[in-house]
Structures are given as structure tokens and as C-alpha cells.
C-alpha positions as CSV (number, residue, x, y, z in Angstrom):
1,M,-74.7,-57.0,68.6
2,R,-73.2,-57.4,65.1
3,T,-74.4,-60.2,63.0
4,L,-72.4,-62.7,60.9
5,D,-73.4,-60.9,57.7
6,A,-72.2,-57.5,59.1
7,A,-68.9,-59.0,60.3
8,R,-68.1,-60.9,57.1
9,H,-64.9,-59.8,55.4
10,P,-65.6,-60.5,51.7
11,A,-63.0,-61.5,49.1
12,G,-64.4,-59.0,46.6
13,D,-65.0,-59.3,42.9
14,P,-61.6,-59.8,41.1
15,E,-62.7,-58.1,37.9
16,Q,-64.1,-55.0,39.7
17,I,-61.0,-54.8,41.9
18,T,-58.7,-55.0,38.9
19,Q,-60.6,-52.2,37.1
20,D,-60.5,-50.0,40.2
21,L,-56.9,-50.7,40.9
22,G,-56.0,-49.8,37.3
23,A,-57.7,-46.4,37.6
24,Q,-55.9,-45.7,40.9
25,F,-52.6,-46.7,39.3
26,L,-53.0,-44.1,36.6
27,N,-53.8,-41.5,39.2
28,T,-50.9,-42.5,41.4
29,F,-48.1,-43.0,38.8
30,G,-49.4,-41.0,35.8
31,R,-49.3,-43.9,33.4
32,E,-51.2,-47.1,32.7
33,A,-50.5,-50.3,34.6
34,A,-49.2,-53.1,32.3
35,G,-51.2,-55.7,34.2
36,T,-52.6,-56.9,37.5
37,W,-51.5,-60.0,39.4
38,F,-53.2,-61.8,42.3
39,A,-51.8,-64.3,44.9
40,P,-54.0,-65.9,47.6
41,G,-53.5,-66.0,51.3
42,R,-53.8,-69.3,53.1
43,A,-55.5,-71.2,55.9
44,N,-53.7,-74.2,57.4
45,L,-55.7,-77.2,58.5
46,N,-52.7,-78.5,60.3
47,G,-48.9,-78.2,60.3
48,E,-48.0,-75.1,62.2
49,H,-44.3,-74.6,63.2
50,I,-43.2,-77.8,61.5
51,D,-42.6,-76.8,57.9
52,F,-39.0,-75.9,58.8
53,H,-38.6,-79.3,60.3
54,G,-39.5,-81.1,57.1
55,G,-43.0,-82.0,58.4
56,R,-46.2,-82.4,56.4
57,C,-48.6,-79.5,56.3
58,L,-52.2,-79.3,55.0
59,P,-52.9,-75.8,53.7
60,M,-55.4,-74.4,51.3
61,A,-55.4,-71.2,49.3
62,L,-58.0,-68.6,50.1
63,P,-60.3,-66.6,47.8
64,H,-58.8,-63.6,49.7
65,G,-55.4,-62.4,48.7
66,T,-53.2,-59.6,47.4
67,Y,-53.6,-57.7,44.1
68,V,-50.6,-55.9,42.5
69,A,-51.0,-53.6,39.6
70,A,-47.6,-52.8,38.0
71,A,-45.7,-51.3,35.2
72,P,-42.0,-51.9,34.4
73,R,-39.1,-49.5,34.9
74,T,-35.6,-49.7,33.4
75,D,-33.7,-47.9,36.2
76,G,-33.7,-50.7,38.7
77,I,-35.9,-48.8,41.1
78,L,-39.0,-50.1,42.8
79,Q,-41.7,-47.5,43.6
80,M,-44.6,-48.8,45.5
81,R,-47.8,-47.8,47.3
82,T,-50.2,-49.9,49.3
83,L,-53.9,-49.0,49.6
84,D,-54.1,-50.7,53.0
85,P,-55.0,-47.7,55.3
86,E,-52.9,-49.1,58.2
87,L,-49.8,-49.1,56.0
88,D,-50.3,-46.5,53.4
89,S,-47.9,-43.5,53.5
90,G,-47.9,-42.5,49.8
91,V,-45.5,-43.7,47.1
92,I,-42.3,-45.2,48.6
93,A,-39.1,-46.1,46.9
94,S,-37.5,-49.3,48.1
95,G,-34.4,-48.9,50.3
96,P,-33.0,-49.5,53.8
97,D,-35.1,-46.7,55.3
98,A,-38.4,-47.7,53.7
99,P,-41.2,-49.1,55.9
100,S,-40.7,-52.8,56.9
101,W,-43.5,-54.1,54.7
102,T,-41.7,-52.9,51.6
103,H,-38.8,-55.3,52.3
104,Y,-41.1,-58.2,51.3
105,V,-41.4,-56.7,47.9
106,S,-37.7,-55.7,47.3
107,G,-36.6,-59.0,48.8
108,V,-38.5,-60.9,46.1
109,L,-36.8,-59.0,43.3
110,W,-33.4,-59.5,45.1
111,A,-34.1,-63.2,45.2
112,L,-35.2,-63.5,41.6
113,Q,-32.1,-61.5,40.5
114,G,-30.0,-64.0,42.3
115,L,-31.4,-67.1,40.7
116,G,-28.7,-67.3,38.2
117,T,-25.9,-66.2,40.5
118,D,-25.6,-66.6,44.2
119,A,-28.8,-68.5,45.0
120,V,-27.2,-71.9,44.8
121,D,-29.2,-73.1,47.8
122,I,-32.5,-72.9,45.8
123,T,-31.3,-73.6,42.2
124,D,-29.0,-76.6,42.9
125,D,-31.4,-79.1,41.3
126,A,-33.3,-76.7,39.1
127,D,-33.4,-77.0,35.3
128,P,-31.2,-74.2,34.0
129,A,-33.9,-73.3,31.6
130,L,-36.3,-72.6,34.5
131,V,-33.7,-70.3,36.1
132,T,-33.3,-68.4,32.8
133,D,-37.1,-68.2,32.4
134,L,-37.5,-66.5,35.8
135,T,-34.5,-64.2,36.1
136,P,-35.3,-60.5,35.6
137,E,-33.3,-58.6,33.0
138,D,-30.6,-56.2,34.1
139,G,-31.9,-52.8,35.3
140,F,-35.4,-54.1,35.9
141,G,-37.6,-52.1,38.3
142,A,-41.3,-51.4,38.6
143,D,-44.0,-49.1,39.9
144,L,-46.5,-51.1,42.0
145,L,-49.9,-50.4,43.5
146,I,-50.9,-53.0,46.1
147,L,-54.3,-53.9,47.5
148,S,-54.9,-56.8,49.9
149,T,-58.3,-58.4,50.6
150,V,-56.7,-60.8,53.2
151,P,-56.4,-59.0,56.6
152,V,-52.9,-57.8,57.1
153,G,-51.5,-59.4,60.3
154,G,-54.5,-61.8,60.5
155,G,-52.4,-64.9,60.4
156,L,-53.7,-65.8,56.9
157,S,-50.4,-65.1,55.2
158,S,-50.8,-61.6,53.9
159,S,-47.0,-61.4,53.7
160,A,-46.6,-64.5,51.4
161,A,-49.5,-63.3,49.3
162,L,-47.7,-60.0,48.8
163,E,-44.4,-61.7,47.9
164,C,-46.0,-64.1,45.5
165,A,-48.2,-61.5,43.7
166,C,-45.1,-59.3,43.3
167,A,-43.1,-62.3,42.1
168,L,-45.6,-62.9,39.3
169,A,-45.6,-59.2,38.4
170,F,-41.9,-59.2,38.1
171,V,-41.9,-62.4,36.0
172,G,-44.7,-61.0,33.8
173,L,-42.9,-57.7,33.2
174,G,-39.2,-58.4,33.2
175,T,-38.2,-62.0,32.4
176,P,-37.9,-64.1,29.3
177,L,-40.9,-66.2,30.3
178,G,-43.1,-63.1,30.7
179,H,-42.0,-61.6,27.4
180,E,-42.6,-64.9,25.5
181,H,-46.1,-65.2,27.2
182,P,-47.7,-61.8,27.5
183,E,-50.8,-60.9,29.4
184,D,-53.1,-63.8,30.2
185,E,-50.8,-66.4,28.6
186,L,-48.4,-66.2,31.6
187,T,-50.7,-68.1,34.0
188,S,-50.9,-71.2,31.8
189,A,-47.2,-70.9,30.8
190,L,-46.2,-71.2,34.5
191,S,-45.5,-74.9,35.0
192,D,-45.6,-76.4,38.5
193,D,-41.8,-76.5,38.4
194,H,-41.8,-72.7,37.6
195,R,-44.1,-72.2,40.5
196,A,-42.0,-74.3,42.9
197,L,-38.9,-72.3,42.0
198,L,-40.7,-69.0,42.5
199,A,-41.9,-70.2,45.9
200,Q,-38.3,-71.0,46.9
201,A,-37.3,-67.5,45.8
202,C,-40.1,-66.0,47.9
203,I,-39.0,-68.1,50.9
204,R,-35.5,-66.9,50.5
205,A,-36.7,-63.3,50.4
206,E,-38.6,-63.7,53.7
207,V,-35.9,-65.6,55.5
208,E,-32.8,-63.9,54.4
209,F,-34.0,-60.4,53.4
210,V,-36.8,-59.8,55.8
211,G,-35.4,-62.0,58.6
212,A,-38.5,-64.0,59.5
213,G,-37.7,-67.7,60.1
214,T,-40.5,-69.2,58.1
215,G,-40.3,-72.6,56.4
216,G,-42.1,-72.2,53.1
217,L,-45.6,-73.4,53.7
218,D,-47.2,-70.1,52.9
219,Q,-45.4,-69.3,49.7
220,T,-45.9,-72.9,48.4
221,V,-49.7,-72.9,48.8
222,S,-50.1,-69.4,47.4
223,L,-48.3,-70.3,44.2
224,R,-49.4,-74.0,44.0
225,G,-52.8,-74.2,45.5
226,A,-55.9,-75.5,43.7
227,E,-59.6,-75.0,43.7
228,N,-61.5,-77.4,46.0
229,R,-58.2,-79.0,47.1
230,I,-56.3,-79.1,50.4
231,L,-52.6,-79.5,49.6
232,S,-50.6,-82.2,51.4
233,L,-47.2,-80.6,51.4
234,D,-44.2,-82.7,52.3
235,C,-41.7,-80.1,53.5
236,R,-38.7,-82.4,53.2
237,D,-38.7,-81.8,49.5
238,F,-41.7,-79.6,48.9
239,T,-43.6,-82.2,46.9
240,V,-47.3,-81.6,46.8
241,S,-50.3,-83.9,46.5
242,Q,-53.8,-82.6,46.3
243,L,-56.5,-83.9,48.6
244,N,-60.1,-83.5,47.5
245,A,-62.1,-81.5,50.0
246,A,-65.4,-81.8,48.1
247,C,-66.6,-84.7,50.3
248,L,-66.1,-82.8,53.6
249,L,-67.5,-79.6,52.1
250,R,-70.8,-81.2,51.1
251,G,-72.2,-80.3,54.6
252,Y,-69.4,-78.6,56.5
253,R,-67.6,-75.3,56.1
254,F,-64.4,-73.7,57.1
255,L,-64.6,-70.3,58.7
256,A,-61.7,-68.1,59.6
257,V,-62.2,-65.8,62.6
258,D,-59.8,-62.8,62.5
259,T,-59.2,-61.7,66.0
260,R,-57.9,-58.4,64.7
261,Q,-54.9,-58.8,67.0
262,A,-52.2,-58.5,64.4
263,H,-49.1,-60.6,64.5
264,W,-45.7,-59.9,63.1
265,L,-43.2,-62.7,62.5
266,G,-40.3,-60.3,62.1
267,D,-40.2,-59.4,65.8
268,G,-38.2,-62.4,66.9
269,Q,-40.8,-64.4,68.8
270,F,-41.4,-66.9,65.9
271,A,-37.7,-67.2,65.3
272,A,-37.1,-67.9,69.0
273,R,-39.6,-70.8,69.0
274,R,-38.0,-72.2,65.9
275,A,-34.5,-71.9,67.5
276,E,-35.7,-73.8,70.6
277,A,-37.2,-76.6,68.6
278,E,-34.0,-76.8,66.5
279,A,-31.9,-77.0,69.6
280,A,-34.0,-79.9,70.9
281,G,-33.7,-81.7,67.6
282,A,-29.9,-81.2,67.4
283,L,-29.5,-82.6,70.9
284,L,-31.2,-85.8,69.5
285,G,-29.0,-85.8,66.4
286,F,-31.4,-84.2,64.0
287,S,-29.8,-81.0,62.9
288,A,-30.8,-79.4,59.6
289,A,-27.4,-77.9,59.4
290,E,-26.0,-81.4,59.2
291,G,-28.6,-82.6,56.8
292,H,-31.0,-84.3,59.3
293,Q,-34.4,-82.7,59.8
294,L,-36.5,-83.4,62.8
295,R,-39.0,-85.2,60.6
296,E,-36.5,-88.1,60.6
297,A,-37.1,-88.6,64.3
298,L,-40.3,-90.3,63.4
299,P,-40.3,-93.6,61.4
300,E,-42.1,-94.0,58.1
301,R,-44.2,-96.8,59.5
302,K,-46.5,-97.1,62.5
303,P,-46.6,-97.0,65.5
304,K,-45.4,-93.5,65.4
305,K,-46.9,-92.2,68.7
306,L,-44.7,-94.7,70.6
307,H,-41.7,-93.1,69.0
308,V,-42.7,-89.6,70.2
309,S,-42.7,-90.9,73.8
310,E,-39.3,-92.5,73.2
311,R,-37.9,-89.3,71.7
312,L,-39.1,-87.3,74.7
313,A,-37.7,-89.8,77.1
314,E,-34.4,-89.6,75.3
315,F,-34.4,-85.8,75.5
316,D,-35.2,-86.0,79.2
317,E,-32.3,-88.4,79.8
318,K,-29.8,-86.2,77.9
319,T,-30.9,-83.0,79.8
320,A,-31.3,-84.5,83.2
321,D,-28.4,-82.7,84.8
322,R,-28.2,-79.7,82.4
323,A,-29.4,-76.2,83.1
324,R,-29.0,-75.1,79.5
325,I,-28.5,-76.7,76.1
326,T,-26.7,-75.2,73.1
327,G,-28.4,-74.9,69.8
328,P,-27.0,-75.1,66.3
329,D,-26.8,-71.3,66.3
330,G,-24.4,-71.4,69.3
331,Q,-27.0,-69.9,71.7
332,D,-28.0,-71.5,75.0
333,Y,-31.6,-72.4,75.7
334,D,-33.8,-73.6,78.6
335,P,-34.3,-77.4,78.3
336,A,-37.9,-77.2,79.5
337,S,-38.9,-74.8,76.8
338,C,-37.0,-76.8,74.2
339,R,-38.8,-79.9,75.3
340,R,-42.2,-78.3,74.8
341,R,-41.3,-77.1,71.3
342,L,-40.1,-80.7,70.6
343,K,-43.3,-82.2,71.8
344,H,-45.4,-79.9,69.7
345,A,-43.4,-80.5,66.6
346,L,-43.5,-84.3,66.8
347,M,-47.2,-84.5,67.7
348,E,-48.1,-81.9,65.0
349,M,-46.4,-84.1,62.5
350,L,-48.5,-87.1,63.7
351,R,-51.6,-85.0,63.4
352,S,-50.7,-84.1,59.8
353,E,-50.1,-87.7,58.8
354,K,-53.5,-88.7,60.3
355,L,-55.3,-85.9,58.4
356,H,-53.6,-86.9,55.2
357,T,-54.9,-90.4,55.5
358,L,-58.4,-89.3,56.4
359,L,-58.7,-87.0,53.5
360,A,-56.9,-89.3,51.0
361,E,-59.0,-92.3,51.8
362,E,-62.4,-90.6,52.0
363,A,-63.5,-93.9,53.6
364,F,-65.7,-92.5,56.4
365,G,-69.2,-91.1,56.6
366,L,-69.4,-87.3,56.4
367,D,-70.2,-86.6,60.0
368,H,-67.6,-89.1,61.3
369,M,-64.9,-87.6,59.1
370,A,-65.8,-84.1,60.2
371,A,-65.7,-85.2,63.9
372,E,-62.3,-86.8,63.5
373,I,-60.9,-83.8,61.6
374,G,-62.3,-81.5,64.2
375,E,-60.8,-83.4,67.0
376,I,-57.4,-83.2,65.4
377,M,-57.8,-79.5,64.8
378,T,-58.7,-78.9,68.5
379,A,-55.8,-81.0,69.7
380,G,-53.6,-78.9,67.5
381,H,-54.8,-75.7,69.2
382,V,-54.1,-77.1,72.6
383,S,-50.6,-77.9,71.5
384,M,-50.1,-74.4,70.0
385,R,-51.3,-73.0,73.4
386,D,-49.4,-75.3,75.8
387,E,-46.4,-76.7,74.0
388,A,-45.5,-74.2,71.2
389,E,-46.8,-71.4,73.5
390,V,-47.8,-69.1,70.6
391,S,-51.5,-68.7,71.3
392,F,-53.0,-65.7,73.1
393,P,-56.1,-65.2,75.3
394,A,-58.5,-63.9,72.5
395,A,-57.8,-67.0,70.3
396,D,-58.3,-69.4,73.3
397,R,-61.7,-67.8,74.1
398,I,-62.8,-67.9,70.5
399,V,-61.9,-71.6,70.2
400,D,-63.8,-72.4,73.4
401,A,-66.8,-70.4,72.3
402,A,-66.9,-72.0,68.8
403,L,-66.7,-75.5,70.3
404,G,-69.4,-74.7,72.8
405,A,-71.7,-73.5,70.0
406,G,-71.3,-76.8,68.1
407,A,-68.2,-76.5,65.9
408,A,-66.6,-79.8,65.0
409,G,-63.2,-78.3,65.7
410,A,-61.2,-75.1,66.0
411,R,-57.6,-74.0,66.2
412,L,-55.2,-71.1,66.0
413,I,-53.6,-70.9,62.6
414,G,-50.4,-69.2,61.4
415,G,-47.3,-68.4,63.3
416,G,-49.2,-67.2,66.4
417,F,-48.9,-64.2,68.7
418,G,-52.0,-62.8,67.1
419,G,-53.9,-63.7,64.0
420,S,-56.9,-66.0,63.2
421,V,-58.8,-69.1,64.3
422,L,-59.9,-71.7,61.8
423,V,-63.2,-73.3,62.6
424,L,-64.8,-76.4,61.0
425,V,-68.5,-76.2,61.4
426,H,-71.7,-77.8,60.0
427,E,-73.3,-75.4,57.6
428,D,-76.4,-75.4,59.8
429,R,-74.4,-74.1,62.8
430,I,-72.4,-71.3,61.2
431,A,-74.7,-68.6,62.5
432,D,-74.6,-70.1,66.1
433,V,-70.8,-70.3,66.1
434,A,-70.4,-66.7,64.8
435,A,-72.9,-65.4,67.4
436,A,-70.9,-67.2,70.2
437,A,-67.6,-65.7,68.9
438,L,-69.1,-62.2,68.6
439,K,-70.1,-62.4,72.3
440,V,-66.4,-62.9,73.1
441,D,-65.5,-59.9,70.9
442,S,-67.9,-57.8,68.9
443,G,-65.1,-56.5,66.6
444,L,-64.2,-59.9,65.0
445,R,-64.1,-60.4,61.3
446,F,-65.2,-63.7,59.5
447,L,-63.8,-65.0,56.3
448,D,-65.4,-67.8,54.4
449,V,-62.7,-70.3,53.6
450,A,-63.1,-72.2,50.4
451,P,-60.0,-73.9,48.9
452,S,-59.2,-71.7,45.9
453,A,-56.9,-71.4,42.9
454,A,-53.2,-70.4,43.0
455,A,-51.5,-67.1,42.1
456,R,-52.3,-65.8,38.6
457,R,-52.6,-62.8,36.3
458,V,-56.1,-61.3,36.7
């Protein structure tokens, strides 16, 4: 039987990774890299499948992430290679026939190039100076060598880490802000407003260029995360507050369990769940297309749980004699499936609000706080399994095994259909929880989750 130490997936030493990546860049492209940029993956304490409804999410940046060594080109071409053995096929030029993972990279450059032109949806309220700072010069291209220490397809946002690391590389190499603040100066020169606008560009790349219906949680925490902080992200306007995790982490740890069953949000399942939830919301009068997000279905003041019951009863009344309902996209959906998505979204929003209060107040004893947070996490998993219907047998078995071995809480994180389980466990029980999980599947990988700093030049 493998041990926890043997199954750990380390984040690696950033300095050593950067040196090795630079040497491999020279061998691959025949010239020196101009720099290396890093963006973290993420784990989400709560808030799955609600960012696109304007809900509150509570993510944290990981020490694991994606490194991009790059050098500029002046011919508008992107040439890239990944060192991930599952994806690597040599140097690839971007284009419609390139492998699907490359679209995350070329989509980011496309979105940045559109900042000053057609991207009105993300620059409406932006300071024009910010837009100018982050818009690449005409003809900008790059050679890129990519290495990820966050498991690809592990539900820990390897795609957003790739987008955000490339976004910083493009800014560093081809924009006014990058030219004015070379090398290590770029990280400090990037204001939170810069980072928020970059996150919106990466979101646009994933939604419009790649075709994955994500809501922006992953890109926001990758670019705006902070060490020892869990972000409280209000997805109505993408405002962020930082919640201190130090109290909880005095005796407890977060552990991510990679099931090694990769997920892929571009295959339509994630988008289908979102469409069903949006159809349910629209039936109740909360259509994002008309400026009303589902978050508005819950009042700002308590008692909110009563309102969930009222909204579900209203949905039942409106669908009592209907075999199908039509969503904002014009497609017809099964009312029973839409109701389950609606229930998950509303209850997940309530769980996020409760967690925000618990972490913001820090008014409980350590074990009591951990027990409450763990209970909310586990309830979130049950909802992901039964209402959102995005869990899978391996994740369910790992959650049960972790709880049986003494974990305070455990839940599937990410979009689902594969990926990782996040476990909250007392530091004295980590080995027990890992051993129980390895009995379920000896091929699991474990990642130590410690809230970490945002994307930066290495």
C-alpha cells in the first residue's frame, strides 16, 4: 500500500523550476526566454456552479500552478509547447487545427487584443488607462514553454492557471505596462484593478473562445489570491474581500485528493448544467440576459432558507402542468432536472454566506469552527451529487472514506465529472484520512492546500 508521503504531489521549488524551464526553453526554441511567469490553481471551499449566477464563492489560490517561460515575437504568431507528458506533442503553432489545450492560450491573446476594440462587455466601466496598459502592441506574438505543477484535469483549475500565466507573460512582453515595468517590477506594478481586468479577459477567452461556460471564479482567484487568505468573491460585481484562514489553520489542514479521473469542461456537460439552472431562474423572473441574476432570488437579510423553500414552491407551481420549459437560449429542458439545479444553486449560495460569516467573525473555538465548516463542506458535496448531479462514484467513495477516518468535512470541488475532493482534517488525522482514501484507490495523489499568493513573475 502506498503511503501519504509517496502519494504526495509537490508544488516544487519555484526557483529551481524557473532555472530548468529556462534551459529547456533555450533547447526548444534556440534562444533565451525573456522571463518566466507563474499563476496558481485553486481550491474552492464553497461556491460551485454559482459564480455565473452572481453567487458568493470562497476560493483560495494553491502553491501549485502553471509556469510559462516566454519570449516575444513580432509576426503575431504563437508557438507553444507543454512539458505535460499527457499533452505534449512538440512545438505547436496556434490555429484552428491545434490541440484543444492551445485554445486557452490563443484565446487569452485574442481577448487582450480586443480590450480596446470589441470587448465592450468587459471594458465598459474600466479606466481607459488600464485598457491601454494591458493591450498588446500590433503584431505581438510569442514563443512559450509551459509546465504545470497542478494536475491537468484534476478539478483544481489548471486551465485558468494556464490562461492567467500566459496573460501575465503577454502583458510583461508586449504591452505598455510591461515595457514601463520590466522584469520583477511588473508584479508590483499590477494593481488590483489591472488584475481584475486581466481576469475578465481570461474569462472571456474561456467562455467565448474555448466554449466552456465558466463564471469567473477560477481566473479571479488565480490573479487576485493572497497568502493565508480565503477570498470571499461576490460574483455579482467581482468584488473581493480577504478572509484570514490563520485561525483555522492553527490546527487543521486542507488536503486535496486528486482522483486522477480527469474532467473536461469543454465537452458540454458543464454548460448543460448551467443552461438548466438558467432556465429555472428565468422561469422565476431571474434571467441574466435581462439583467437579473439568480442571486437576486434570495434577500439580503435573513431568514434566507425560508426563501429557498418559497422559490422552489413557486417553481413547482409554474411547472405543475408542463412537460418542458424553455430557457433563455431557446432550448427546451426537463423541469425536474431544472428544479434540482435551482435547489443546488440557491442552497450553495446560502452555504457560502454562512461560511463568509464564520470566517469573518472568527468568534468560535477552533474545533467548533472546523466542525461547522466541515459540516457545510459535506452538505455541499451531497448537493453536488444529488442536485447538481456532477459528482462521480470515485469522489463519493473518497468523501465517505475521509469522513469515516475522522475528517471534519469533505466535498467535490471544481466543475465536476472528474477532478478532486477537498478535505478539511485535523493535522493529527491527516495520515489516517490519506490511508483510508488510498484503500479506496491506491493511485490517488494528494496536494497540500495552503492559501497562497496570486499570479506573478517568478
